[in-house]
C-alpha positions in Angstrom: -9.5 -12.8 -3.9 -6.7 -10.3 -2.3 -3.4 -10.7 -1.9 -2.5 -9.4 2.2 0.6 -8.5 4.0 1.7 -8.8 6.9 4.4 -8.8 10.1 5.8 -11.6 11.9 5.9 -10.5 15.3 9.1 -12.6 16.0 11.6 -11.3 13.4 10.2 -8.4 12.0 10.0 -10.3 8.2 7.2 -8.2 5.8 5.5 -10.5 3.3 2.3 -11.3 1.3 0.0 -13.3 1.3 -3.1 -15.1 -0.7 -6.0 -15.4 1.0 -9.1 -16.5 -0.1 -11.3 -17.4 2.7 -11.1 -16.5 7.0 -10.5 -19.9 7.1 -7.2 -19.6 4.9 -6.0 -16.2 7.4 -6.0 -18.3 10.4 -3.3 -20.7 9.0 -0.8 -17.9 7.4 2.8 -18.7 8.8 5.5 -16.3 8.4 8.1 -18.2 5.6 11.3 -17.0 7.3 10.7 -18.5 11.2 7.4 -20.4 10.4 5.7 -18.0 13.6 1.9 -18.0 14.0 2.2 -14.5 15.3 1.5 -12.7 12.8 0.2 -8.6 12.4 -2.2 -7.9 9.0 -1.0 -4.3 7.5 -3.1 -1.3 5.4 -1.6 -1.5 2.1 -1.4 0.7 0.2 -4.0 0.8 -3.1 -2.8 2.0 -6.9 -5.3 3.4 -9.3 -4.2 3.7 -12.6 -4.5 8.1 -13.9 -6.4 8.9 -16.9 -3.7 9.1 -19.9 -6.2 11.5 -21.7 -5.3 14.1 -18.5 -1.6 15.0 -17.9 0.1 17.3 -15.0 -0.2 20.1 -15.7 2.8 22.4 -16.1 4.1 24.0 -12.6 3.8 27.3 -11.8 0.2 26.3 -12.5 -3.0 29.4 -12.4 -3.2 28.2 -8.5 0.7 28.0 -7.9 0.5 32.0 -9.3 -2.2 33.4 -7.2 -1.5 30.8 -4.1 2.5 29.7 -4.4 2.2 28.4 -0.7 -0.3 25.9 -2.1 1.1 24.2 -5.0 0.6 20.6 -4.7 3.4 20.0 -7.2 6.5 21.3 -5.4 
């Protein structure tokens, strides 16, 4: 069941809402002011890292060869 992020067009409040169906999404209102004019926002997805792969220590080999492209600076 997706949790969507919204912003209210009237008051600007950002909030999250669990929406099970497309029909339920039409009923979502701002929890602060009750406004129906809301905009769904793009969400950032967090993915867990594998614990077996630690981050390399800087400077890494890439940094030694080309310090301007270091992803860890």
